C-alpha positions in Angstrom: 47.7 -194.2 -23.2 49.4 -195.9 -26.1 46.3 -195.3 -28.2 45.7 -191.8 -26.8 42.3 -192.8 -25.4 40.6 -195.4 -23.2 37.0 -196.5 -22.5 35.8 -197.4 -19.0 32.6 -199.0 -17.7 30.9 -198.4 -14.4 27.9 -200.2 -12.7 25.0 -197.9 -11.9 21.3 -198.8 -11.8 18.9 -197.8 -14.5 16.6 -196.3 -11.9 19.3 -194.1 -10.5 20.3 -193.0 -14.0 16.7 -192.2 -14.9 16.4 -190.2 -11.7 19.5 -188.1 -12.6 18.0 -187.4 -16.1 14.7 -186.4 -14.5 16.6 -183.9 -12.2 18.1 -182.3 -15.3 14.7 -182.2 -17.0 13.1 -180.4 -14.0 16.0 -177.9 -14.0 15.2 -177.2 -17.6 11.5 -176.7 -16.9 12.5 -174.3 -14.1 14.6 -172.3 -16.5 17.9 -173.2 -14.7 19.5 -174.7 -17.8 20.9 -172.6 -20.6 22.7 -173.0 -23.9 26.3 -172.4 -24.6 27.3 -169.6 -27.1 27.7 -170.9 -30.7 31.4 -170.2 -30.7 32.1 -172.7 -28.0 29.2 -175.2 -28.0 30.8 -177.8 -30.2 34.1 -177.3 -28.6 32.6 -178.4 -25.3 30.0 -180.8 -26.4 31.7 -182.2 -29.5 30.9 -181.8 -33.2 27.2 -182.2 -33.7 26.5 -181.8 -30.0 24.0 -179.4 -28.7 22.5 -179.4 -25.2 20.9 -177.7 -22.3 23.8 -177.2 -19.9 24.7 -176.1 -16.4 28.1 -175.9 -14.7 28.1 -178.1 -11.7 28.4 -176.3 -8.3 28.2 -178.6 -5.3 27.3 -175.7 -3.1 24.2 -174.9 -5.3 20.9 -176.2 -4.0 19.6 -176.6 -7.6 21.4 -179.9 -8.3 20.4 -182.4 -5.6 21.3 -185.7 -7.0 23.6 -188.2 -5.3 24.5 -190.1 -8.5 25.6 -186.9 -10.3 27.7 -185.9 -7.3 29.3 -189.4 -7.1 30.1 -189.3 -10.8 31.7 -185.9 -10.5 33.9 -187.3 -7.7 34.8 -190.2 -9.9 36.2 -187.9 -12.5 38.4 -186.3 -9.8 39.5 -189.7 -8.7 40.5 -190.6 -12.3 42.5 -187.4 -12.6 44.3 -188.2 -9.4 45.2 -191.7 -10.8 46.5 -190.2 -14.0 48.5 -187.4 -12.4 51.6 -189.4 -11.3 52.1 -190.8 -14.8 51.0 -187.8 -16.8 54.5 -186.4 -17.3 55.6 -189.6 -19.0 52.4 -190.5 -20.8 51.2 -187.0 -21.9 54.4 -184.9 -21.9 52.7 -182.5 -19.4 51.7 -182.8 -15.7 48.0 -182.8 -14.8 47.7 -180.0 -12.3 43.9 -179.4 -12.0 40.5 -180.1 -13.5 37.7 -177.9 -14.6 34.3 -177.9 -12.9 32.0 -180.5 -14.4 29.6 -179.5 -17.2 26.3 -181.3 -17.3 24.6 -181.4 -20.6 21.1 -182.8 -21.5 21.0 -183.2 -25.3 18.7 -180.7 -27.1 16.0 -182.1 -29.3 14.8 -180.6 -32.5 11.6 -179.2 -31.1 13.4 -177.5 -28.2 15.9 -175.5 -30.3 13.8 -172.4 -30.6 13.3 -172.3 -26.8 17.1 -172.3 -26.3 18.7 -169.8 -28.5 22.5 -169.2 -28.4 23.5 -166.4 -26.0 26.1 -163.8 -26.9 29.6 -164.9 -26.2 31.3 -162.7 -23.6 35.1 -162.3 -23.3 34.9 -164.2 -20.0 33.3 -167.3 -21.6 35.6 -167.2 -24.6 38.7 -166.6 -22.4 37.7 -169.6 -20.2 37.2 -171.8 -23.1 40.5 -170.7 -24.8 42.3 -171.4 -21.5 40.8 -174.9 -21.4 41.7 -175.5 -25.0 45.3 -174.4 -24.6 46.1 -176.2 -21.3 43.8 -179.2 -21.6 45.5 -182.6 -21.3 42.7 -185.1 -21.1 38.9 -184.8 -21.8 36.7 -187.0 -19.6 33.1 -187.8 -20.8 30.8 -189.8 -18.6 27.6 -190.8 -20.5 24.7 -191.4 -18.2 22.1 -192.5 -20.8 19.3 -193.3 -21.4 20.2 -193.3 -25.1 23.3 -194.9 -26.6 25.7 -192.3 -28.1 28.0 -192.8 -31.0 31.3 -191.1 -30.3 33.9 -190.5 -33.0 37.5 -189.6 -32.2 39.3 -187.9 -35.1 43.1 -187.8 -35.2 44.3 -184.2 -35.2 47.6 -185.0 -36.7 50.7 -183.2 -35.4 53.6 -184.3 -33.4 51.6 -185.4 -30.3 49.4 -187.7 -32.4 52.3 -189.0 -34.4 54.1 -190.0 -31.2 51.4 -192.4 -30.2 52.6 -196.1 -30.5 49.2 -197.3 -31.6 47.8 -194.2 -33.3 44.6 -194.5 -35.2 43.1 -192.0 -37.7 39.5 -192.5 -36.6 37.9 -194.3 -33.7 34.2 -195.1 -33.4 33.0 -195.8 -29.8 29.6 -196.9 -28.9 28.8 -195.2 -25.5 25.7 -196.6 -23.8 24.8 -195.5 -20.2 27.7 -196.0 -17.7 30.4 -195.4 -20.2 33.4 -193.2 -19.5 35.7 -192.1 -22.3 39.1 -190.4 -21.6 41.1 -189.1 -24.5 44.0 -186.8 -25.1 42.9 -183.4 -26.4 46.2 -182.7 -28.2 45.6 -185.9 -30.3 41.9 -186.1 -30.9 38.8 -184.1 -31.5 35.4 -185.7 -31.0 31.9 -185.7 -32.4 28.7 -187.2 -31.0 25.5 -188.5 -32.5 22.4 -190.0 -30.9 18.9 -190.8 -31.9 17.2 -189.3 -28.8 17.9 -187.6 -25.5 21.1 -188.4 -23.5 22.8 -187.0 -20.4 26.6 -186.5 -20.3 28.9 -185.3 -17.5 32.2 -183.9 -18.7 35.4 -182.2 -17.4 38.9 -181.4 -18.7 42.1 -182.4 -16.9 44.4 -179.4 -17.2 48.1 -179.1 -17.4 49.7 -176.4 -15.2 49.0 -172.9 -16.4 51.9 -170.5 -16.7 52.8 -168.7 -13.5 53.5 -165.0 -13.8 55.4 -162.9 -11.3 54.9 -159.1 -11.1 58.5 -157.9 -11.2 58.2 -154.2 -11.7 56.2 -151.3 -12.9 56.8 -148.0 -14.8 55.0 -144.7 -14.5 53.9 -142.3 -11.7 53.3 -144.2 -8.5 50.6 -141.6 -7.6 48.4 -143.0 -10.3 48.4 -146.3 -8.4 46.8 -144.7 -5.4 43.6 -144.1 -7.5 43.4 -147.8 -8.1 42.6 -148.7 -4.5 39.0 -149.7 -3.8 36.5 -147.4 -2.1 35.1 -143.9 -3.0 37.3 -142.2 -5.6 39.2 -139.0 -4.8 37.8 -135.8 -6.2 39.3 -134.9 -9.6 41.4 -131.9 -10.4 42.4 -129.1 -8.0 41.0 -129.4 -4.5 41.4 -128.0 -1.0 44.0 -130.1 0.6 44.3 -130.4 4.4 48.1 -130.2 4.7 48.2 -130.4 8.5 46.0 -130.4 11.5 46.7 -130.1 15.2 45.0 -129.8 18.6 45.3 -128.4 22.1 42.6 -130.3 24.0 42.1 -131.7 27.4 44.0 -134.7 28.8 47.2 -133.6 27.2 46.0 -134.0 23.7 48.4 -131.3 22.5 48.9 -132.8 19.0 46.8 -134.6 16.5 48.6 -137.9 17.2 47.7 -137.6 20.9 44.1 -137.1 20.1 44.1 -140.0 17.7 45.6 -142.3 20.3 43.0 -141.2 22.8 40.1 -141.7 20.4 41.4 -145.1 19.2 41.7 -146.2 22.8 38.1 -145.1 23.6 38.9 -142.7 26.4 37.3 -139.5 27.6 39.0 -136.4 28.9 36.6 -135.5 31.7 37.7 -134.3 35.1 36.2 -132.3 37.9 36.4 -128.6 37.4 39.8 -127.7 39.0 40.1 -125.1 41.7 42.5 -123.2 39.4 39.4 -122.1 37.5 37.0 -121.5 40.3 35.5 -123.3 43.4 32.8 -125.4 41.8 31.5 -126.4 45.3 30.4 -122.9 45.9 28.1 -122.9 42.8 27.1 -126.6 42.8 23.5 -127.7 43.2 23.3 -131.3 44.4 19.7 -131.8 43.4 19.0 -130.8 39.7 15.3 -130.5 40.5 16.1 -127.6 42.9 18.2 -125.6 40.4 15.5 -122.8 40.1 15.0 -122.7 43.9 17.5 -120.4 45.4 20.6 -118.5 44.2 22.0 -119.1 40.7 23.9 -122.4 40.7 25.2 -125.2 38.4 24.2 -128.8 38.3 27.5 -129.8 36.5 30.8 -130.1 38.3 32.9 -131.7 35.5 34.7 -130.3 32.5 37.0 -131.3 29.7 39.8 -129.2 31.0 42.9 -127.9 29.1 45.8 -127.6 31.4 48.3 -124.7 31.3 46.3 -122.1 29.4 47.9 -119.5 31.6 51.4 -120.3 30.2 52.6 -118.6 27.1 56.0 -118.3 25.3 55.7 -114.6 24.4 59.3 -114.4 23.3 58.8 -116.9 20.5 56.1 -114.7 19.0 58.1 -111.6 19.7 55.5 -110.1 21.9 56.6 -107.9 24.9 55.8 -109.2 28.4 53.7 -106.2 29.2 51.5 -106.8 26.1 51.4 -110.6 26.7 50.1 -110.0 30.3 47.0 -108.3 29.0 46.3 -110.8 26.3 43.4 -113.2 27.0 44.0 -117.0 26.9 42.0 -117.4 23.6 44.6 -115.2 21.8 47.4 -117.2 23.3 45.9 -120.5 22.4 45.2 -119.5 18.8 48.8 -118.3 18.4 50.2 -121.5 19.8 48.0 -123.9 17.8 48.3 -121.9 14.6 52.0 -121.4 15.2 52.4 -125.2 15.4 50.6 -125.5 12.0 52.9 -122.9 10.5 56.0 -124.6 12.0 55.0 -128.0 10.6 54.7 -126.4 7.2 58.2 -125.0 7.4 57.2 -121.4 8.2 58.2 -120.7 11.8 58.2 -117.2 13.2 61.7 -116.4 12.0 60.7 -117.3 8.4 57.5 -115.3 8.6 59.5 -112.2 9.7 61.4 -112.2 6.4 58.7 -113.5 4.0 55.1 -112.4 3.8 52.3 -114.5 2.2 49.0 -113.7 0.7 47.3 -116.1 3.0 44.2 -116.0 5.3 43.3 -116.7 8.8 39.9 -117.4 10.3 38.9 -118.2 13.9 35.6 -119.7 15.0 34.4 -119.0 18.5 31.2 -118.0 20.3 32.4 -116.2 23.4 35.4 -115.0 25.4 35.0 -115.4 29.2 38.2 -113.6 30.0 36.8 -110.0 30.2 34.2 -111.2 32.7 36.8 -112.2 35.2 37.4 -108.7 36.4 41.0 -108.6 35.1 42.6 -105.5 33.6 42.2 -106.5 29.9 44.0 -103.6 28.4 41.3 -101.9 26.5 40.8 -103.1 23.0 43.6 -105.7 23.2 41.0 -108.4 23.8 38.4 -107.4 21.3 37.2 -110.6 19.6 38.5 -109.5 16.2 42.0 -109.2 17.6 42.2 -112.9 18.2 42.4 -113.5 14.4 44.0 -110.2 13.6 47.0 -110.8 15.9 47.7 -114.2 14.2 48.0 -112.6 10.8 50.1 -109.8 12.2 52.5 -112.2 14.0 53.0 -114.4 10.9 53.0 -111.7 8.3 49.9 -112.9 6.4 48.3 -110.4 4.2 45.1 -112.2 3.1 41.6 -112.3 4.5 41.3 -112.3 8.3 38.1 -112.7 10.3 36.3 -114.4 13.2 32.9 -116.1 13.0 30.3 -116.6 15.7 27.4 -118.8 14.8 27.3 -120.4 18.3 28.2 -124.1 18.2 28.8 -124.1 14.5 31.2 -121.2 14.6 34.4 -123.0 13.6 32.7 -124.9 10.7 31.4 -121.5 9.5 35.0 -120.2 9.7 36.2 -123.1 7.5 33.3 -122.6 5.0 34.1 -118.9 4.5 37.7 -119.8 4.1 36.8 -122.4 1.5 35.0 -119.8 -0.6 38.0 -117.5 -0.5 40.4 -120.3 -1.3 38.3 -121.2 -4.4 38.5 -117.7 -5.8 41.5 -118.2 -8.0 40.8 -115.4 -10.5 40.9 -112.2 -8.5 42.3 -113.2 -5.1 44.4 -116.5 -5.2 45.5 -117.3 -1.7 48.7 -119.2 -0.9 47.1 -121.0 2.0 44.6 -120.6 4.8 44.8 -121.3 8.5 41.5 -121.9 10.2 41.2 -122.4 14.0 38.3 -123.1 16.4 38.7 -122.3 20.1 36.8 -122.3 23.3 37.7 -122.0 27.0 35.5 -122.3 30.1 37.0 -119.6 32.4 33.9 -118.3 34.2 31.1 -120.0 36.2 28.6 -117.8 34.5 27.9 -119.9 31.4 27.6 -123.0 33.5 25.0 -121.3 35.6 23.0 -120.2 32.6 23.2 -123.5 30.9 22.1 -125.3 34.1 19.2 -123.1 34.8 18.0 -123.6 31.2 18.3 -127.4 31.5 21.0 -127.7 28.7 23.8 -129.5 30.6 23.9 -133.1 32.0 24.1 -133.4 35.8 26.1 -136.6 35.3 28.9 -134.6 33.7 29.1 -136.6 30.4 27.5 -136.4 26.9 25.4 -139.5 26.7 24.9 -139.1 23.0 22.6 -141.8 21.4 22.0 -143.3 24.8 18.6 -143.7 26.4 19.7 -141.6 29.4 20.7 -138.6 27.3 19.9 -135.5 29.4 22.1 -132.7 28.2 25.7 -132.0 27.3 29.0 -131.6 29.0 30.8 -128.3 28.6 34.3 -128.7 27.3 37.2 -126.6 26.1 40.1 -126.8 23.6 41.6 -125.3 20.5 42.3 -127.0 17.2 43.0 -126.0 13.7 43.9 -127.0 10.1 46.2 -125.7 7.4 44.5 -125.6 4.0 46.1 -125.3 0.6 44.7 -125.3 -3.0 46.1 -127.6 -5.6 45.9 -131.0 -7.3 47.1 -134.3 -5.7 49.6 -132.6 -3.3 52.1 -134.9 -1.6 51.8 -135.5 2.1 48.3 -134.1 2.5 46.3 -135.4 5.4 42.9 -135.2 3.7 40.8 -133.4 1.2 38.0 -131.0 2.1 35.5 -131.9 -0.6 32.7 -129.6 0.4 31.1 -127.4 3.1 27.7 -125.9 3.4 26.0 -123.7 6.0 22.4 -122.9 6.5 19.8 -121.5 8.9 16.8 -123.5 10.3 14.5 -120.7 9.4 11.0 -120.9 11.0 10.9 -123.7 13.6 8.9 -124.6 16.7 11.2 -122.1 18.6 14.4 -120.3 18.0 16.5 -123.1 19.6 14.5 -126.1 18.4 16.3 -128.2 15.7 14.8 -128.4 12.2 15.2 -131.8 10.6 14.1 -130.9 7.0 16.5 -127.9 7.0 19.4 -130.1 8.1 18.5 -132.6 5.4 18.5 -129.9 2.7 21.9 -128.6 3.9 23.4 -132.1 3.9 22.1 -132.8 0.4 23.7 -129.7 -0.9 27.0 -130.6 0.7 26.9 -134.0 -1.0 26.1 -132.5 -4.3 28.9 -130.0 -4.0 31.3 -132.9 -3.2 30.3 -134.6 -6.5 29.5 -137.8 -4.7 26.5 -139.9 -3.8 25.1 -140.5 -0.4 26.1 -144.2 -0.3 29.7 -143.1 -0.7 29.6 -141.7 2.9 31.7 -144.0 5.0 31.3 -142.6 8.5 29.3 -139.8 10.0 30.3 -137.5 12.8 27.1 -136.2 14.4 26.8 -133.0 16.3 25.4 -135.2 19.0 25.3 -133.1 22.1 23.4 -135.7 24.0 20.0 -134.2 24.2 16.8 -136.3 24.0 15.3 -134.0 21.3 18.3 -133.0 19.2 19.9 -136.4 18.7 16.8 -138.1 17.2 16.1 -135.2 14.9 19.7 -135.1 13.6 19.7 -138.9 13.0 16.4 -138.6 11.3 17.9 -136.1 8.8 20.8 -138.4 8.1 18.3 -141.3 7.5 16.3 -139.3 5.0 19.5 -138.5 3.0 20.8 -142.1 3.1 17.6 -144.0 2.2 17.4 -142.6 -1.3 20.0 -145.0 -2.6 21.1 -148.5 -1.6 24.4 -148.6 0.3 27.3 -151.1 -0.3 28.0 -151.3 3.4 26.5 -149.8 6.6 27.1 -146.2 7.5 29.1 -145.8 10.7 27.8 -143.1 13.0 29.7 -141.6 16.0 30.5 -138.4 17.8 33.5 -137.0 19.6 31.4 -135.2 22.2 31.3 -138.4 24.3 35.1 -138.2 24.5 35.8 -134.4 24.9 32.5 -132.8 25.7 30.9 -130.0 23.8 33.4 -127.3 22.9 30.7 -124.9 21.9 32.3 -122.4 19.6 35.2 -124.8 19.0 33.2 -128.0 18.8 32.9 -128.1 15.0 36.7 -127.8 14.6 37.3 -130.7 17.0 34.8 -132.7 15.0 36.6 -131.9 11.8 39.9 -133.0 13.5 38.3 -136.4 14.2 37.0 -136.6 10.6 40.5 -136.0 9.2 42.0 -138.7 11.5 39.3 -141.2 10.6 40.1 -141.0 6.9 43.8 -140.9 7.6 43.7 -144.1 9.7 40.8 -145.8 7.9 38.8 -146.2 11.1 35.6 -144.9 12.7 36.3 -144.1 16.3 33.9 -145.2 19.0 31.1 -143.3 20.8 31.4 -143.7 24.6 28.8 -144.2 27.3 26.2 -145.9 25.0 24.5 -148.7 27.0 21.0 -148.6 25.6 20.1 -146.7 22.5 17.7 -143.8 22.7 14.3 -145.3 21.7 13.5 -142.2 19.7 16.4 -142.7 17.3 15.2 -143.7 13.8 18.2 -145.9 13.1 16.5 -149.2 12.2 15.0 -147.7 9.0 18.3 -147.4 7.1 21.6 -149.2 6.8 23.7 -147.7 9.6 25.0 -148.5 13.0 26.3 -146.5 16.0 30.0 -147.2 16.4 30.5 -148.2 20.0 33.9 -149.7 19.2 36.6 -148.6 16.8 35.6 -150.0 13.4 37.8 -150.2 10.4 36.8 -148.9 7.0 35.9 -151.6 4.4 38.3 -149.9 1.9 41.6 -148.0 2.2 39.9 -144.7 1.3 36.6 -143.2 2.2 34.6 -140.2 3.4 34.0 -138.8 6.9 31.3 -136.2 7.2 30.5 -133.9 10.1 27.5 -131.8 11.0 27.6 -128.9 13.4 24.3 -127.3 14.7 24.3 -123.9 16.3 21.7 -123.6 19.1 20.2 -120.6 17.3 19.7 -122.5 14.1 22.9 -121.7 12.2 24.0 -125.2 11.0 27.0 -126.5 8.9 28.1 -129.7 7.2 31.5 -130.7 5.8 32.7 -133.6 3.8 36.3 -134.9 4.0 37.9 -137.5 1.8 41.1 -139.3 2.6 43.2 -142.4 2.1 44.7 -144.5 4.9 48.2 -143.4 5.6 48.9 -145.2 8.8 50.8 -148.5 9.0 52.2 -149.8 5.7 52.4 -147.4 2.9 50.6 -148.1 -0.4 52.1 -151.2 -1.9 52.1 -150.6 -5.7 52.4 -154.3 -6.4 49.2 -155.0 -4.4 47.5 -152.1 -6.0 48.3 -153.4 -9.5 47.1 -156.9 -8.7 43.8 -155.5 -7.3 43.3 -153.4 -10.4 43.9 -156.4 -12.6 41.3 -158.5 -10.8 38.7 -155.7 -11.1 39.3 -155.1 -14.8 37.1 -156.9 -17.4 38.7 -160.0 -18.9 41.0 -159.7 -22.0 39.2 -159.4 -25.3 39.0 -162.6 -27.4 38.4 -162.3 -31.2 37.0 -165.5 -32.7 38.5 -166.4 -36.1 37.1 -169.6 -37.6 36.4 -172.8 -35.8 39.9 -173.6 -34.6 40.7 -171.9 -31.3 44.4 -172.1 -32.2 43.7 -169.4 -34.8 41.8 -167.1 -32.4 43.3 -163.7 -31.6 43.2 -162.7 -27.9 44.8 -160.1 -25.6 46.0 -163.0 -23.4 49.5 -164.5 -23.0 50.5 -166.7 -25.8 49.5 -170.4 -25.9 53.1 -171.5 -25.4 54.6 -169.4 -22.7 58.3 -170.1 -22.1 60.3 -169.5 -18.9 61.6 -165.9 -19.0 58.9 -164.5 -21.2 57.8 -161.1 -20.1 54.5 -159.3 -20.6 53.4 -155.7 -19.9 50.0 -154.5 -18.9 49.1 -150.9 -19.5 46.4 -149.0 -17.6 45.8 -145.6 -16.2 43.6 -144.0 -13.6 41.9 -142.2 -16.5 40.8 -145.4 -18.2 37.1 -146.0 -18.4 35.9 -148.7 -15.9 35.1 -151.1 -18.7 38.6 -151.0 -20.2 39.6 -154.7 -20.6 42.8 -156.3 -19.4 45.4 -156.5 -22.2 48.6 -158.6 -22.1 51.4 -157.3 -24.4 54.4 -159.5 -24.9 57.7 -157.7 -24.4 60.3 -158.4 -27.1 62.9 -160.6 -25.6 66.3 -158.9 -25.2 69.1 -161.3 -25.4 71.6 -160.4 -22.7 75.0 -159.7 -24.2 77.7 -162.1 -23.3 79.7 -160.3 -20.6 83.1 -162.0 -20.0 84.0 -159.3 -17.5 80.8 -159.6 -15.4 81.2 -160.0 -11.7 78.7 -160.9 -9.0 78.2 -160.0 -5.3 76.1 -161.7 -2.7 74.0 -159.9 -0.2 71.7 -161.3 2.5 70.8 -161.6 6.1 74.1 -163.2 7.0 76.0 -160.0 6.2 73.5 -157.3 7.1 72.5 -157.0 3.4 75.9 -155.6 2.6 77.7 -156.4 -0.6 80.3 -159.2 -0.6 82.0 -159.9 -3.9 82.1 -163.5 -5.0 85.3 -165.2 -6.1 85.6 -166.6 -9.7 85.4 -170.4 -9.9 87.5 -172.9 -11.8 85.3 -172.7 -15.0 84.3 -169.6 -16.9 81.1 -168.0 -15.6 81.3 -169.7 -12.2 81.3 -167.6 -9.0 81.4 -168.9 -5.5 81.5 -167.9 -1.8 81.2 -169.5 1.6 78.9 -168.2 4.3 78.2 -169.1 7.9 74.6 -170.0 8.9 73.6 -167.6 11.7 72.1 -168.6 15.0 68.6 -168.3 13.6 69.3 -171.5 11.5 68.3 -169.8 8.2 69.7 -167.3 5.8 68.2 -165.3 3.0 70.2 -163.9 0.0 70.3 -162.8 -3.6 72.9 -161.6 -6.0 73.9 -158.3 -7.5 75.4 -158.3 -11.0 78.5 -156.1 -11.1 77.7 -155.1 -7.5 74.9 -152.8 -8.7 71.6 -152.6 -6.6 69.7 -152.0 -9.9 70.8 -155.5 -11.2 69.3 -157.9 -8.8 69.4 -161.6 -9.6 67.0 -163.7 -7.6 64.5 -166.6 -7.7 61.1 -166.2 -9.3 59.3 -167.1 -6.1 59.7 -165.7 -2.6 61.7 -167.5 0.1 62.8 -170.0 -2.4 64.5 -173.1 -1.0 64.6 -174.9 -4.4 67.8 -174.9 -6.4 65.9 -175.6 -9.6 63.5 -172.7 -9.3 63.6 -170.2 -12.3 66.1 -167.4 -11.9 65.1 -163.9 -12.9 67.0 -160.7 -13.4 69.2 -158.8 -13.5 66.6 -156.0 -12.8 65.8 -153.3 -10.3 63.1 -153.7 -7.7 63.3 -157.5 -7.4 62.4 -158.5 -3.8 62.6 -162.3 -3.7 65.4 -164.3 -2.0 66.7 -167.7 -1.8 66.3 -169.4 1.6 68.8 -171.8 3.1 68.0 -173.7 6.3 70.8 -175.4 8.2 72.6 -175.9 11.4 73.7 -172.7 13.2 77.4 -171.9 12.7 77.7 -174.4 9.9 79.4 -173.3 6.7 77.6 -173.4 3.3 79.2 -173.0 -0.1 77.1 -171.2 -2.7 78.0 -171.3 -6.4 76.4 -169.3 -9.2 76.9 -170.2 -12.8 76.4 -167.5 -15.4 76.6 -168.6 -19.1 75.1 -167.1 -22.2 72.7 -164.9 -20.2 71.4 -167.9 -18.2 71.8 -168.6 -14.5 71.9 -171.6 -12.3 72.6 -171.9 -8.6 73.7 -174.7 -6.2 74.7 -174.8 -2.5 76.1 -177.5 -0.2 77.9 -177.9 3.0 81.5 -176.6 2.8 
């Protein structure tokens, strides 16, 4: 490259060249060719150049021409030949090449058909990047017309350094001519009498590499930068805690989560400690109405130990506790666990009262039917909620709700309305609990004789064999608090709605349109759209009539807008059975866990889908295996349908909190990728004079840039790089350095001064692993980390960054175990260098 350019010739047949030109013409006739914006056209095609162009994509079916593909490969081959010598010949190393640009010259009578498009910041930014980092331009002329190419010397230091520099070079380029020239030395122009085809690409020098070294501002704002449905703005109802007391020892939310993730159910045969199920059992379900009252179901989701109670903790006398029903005791224990987890145990409540509420959802209490001495009014249903507020000194609203199977969702809905009243009755918090226990054989007999329960003792929800539900029991609850983005919340209750079926085929027949209307209102209240629903917790009792009607209502809500990904549908009743009055609360527990762990839990016992399910008509699937959310945050919605027509729906939003915590560095990088490209302001014809919110053309090692963005920025706010004024580090003759790494348990070991000023050294022993990681601390301070620019760096010549806080990269030395290695750091005029060798 003594002249700064070269001309090559290749041998290709005229017929093949004409075929390639014909391929381009057909693309133009099909509307697949376009024109470049006026601001960049001559920069790509040369002064005087105008053409119908397309960027070459080998994966695209549009360009099917072997010769064009071969010539594109030839340019890559030429780049590989130049690369080893590029540092000496060009003063920069060729690192990559651009995609090939195919241009069929534009004739005068075609200009009106191909107007210039508007130049977007993306197009301008790509062109500016090619201009700044281009080392060599490659032009392959494929005929049929001969082209006159003129290379004009740009002047400047690069052109002046050419041994055989020329001011102007005229090159005749017939078909099969390749011209390579240095872009820092020459510009070019083209002229031809008629149509010609050219394939071109730029060989680029290495672009500057930037490392994200830190951030400033509130880390909470970064959580809003994750992908997926956005959190609700402003003050919301936060679920601060949730807990359970369910079958199979699921006595905490974490235990329930483990069981659901593992795809287990909690079903056992009804234990003798409740009653002798064999006495009431009917082997043949067809004979249930023939003979004495019996049950066709002998299984249950059974909570163990409901007869145990720590009355001393709640400061209740033994005589009073003996007359209390199990539902009261369960509500005290589950609600007491919520209070304890929020730092308000019984001892604290004795001293401090709160204007807080308690609601309990249930549909019955079997305890008085057992013939026990219940102590008069001590087991009135209202007392179940009243006693909790009495024990924990809560002076806000207190009530129970009974809307059959939707009772506990109704309890949460009423609590929500009271929490949102911030003008006249602002509540500190609200505890809401749903409970149900199967203590008596009576409900089993009634449900069996009416054909409501499954003889197989499972909820076969969504399955073709669905034939009724399994009765279950358990207690669960949540602690709700009003406020903005509260730390350590589990989820957000975005909305709840309750409604009645109204006039239906019968009192207990489901009403699909009524369910659809209720769900639509809940979505509107949540200020979201239907496609933002991530997973759906169905009521799903496992009945052949109710399941299809419920899924049909979901379909009608979801088909109104296109979804970005399929809706995941499941139900907890296949795991724990139907908890009747407490069922909705158990479903809400599952919703909270799903948004916390970013996963839709599986529905069990699905072998063949119910043929009446209208699932193929919208973008959804029934989750028969645990399925991860597409994003880190999402919505989980739950429906609860009372058998008398009182229905409810709730929407929860949450962000994944399990596993690794939010990595602010990853969140920032994701945000940067999603933002529109930096703005480029065109000033004249010379791109060197353009103004852009990009890093400078000449980026030097150690240059720092800041990028500002906020969760409140509009979605179309472009990326903007702002150079940080370089601060020259003061010469510090008294500076000291310590080394910390895997060899010393990341403790601080001060380094000894060397024989020359600014030199520091230490000797370490390679551990048995055969490798060691380390970095330095200036003045022994953890906020002054000195480390390499790249992670796990084994290069002594890698750029050194720091001192700064939050730096996480380390040097990596690999050596023989138990061998000694001497490490030396040189610090001079704010610059660092490092070396290591065997001691």
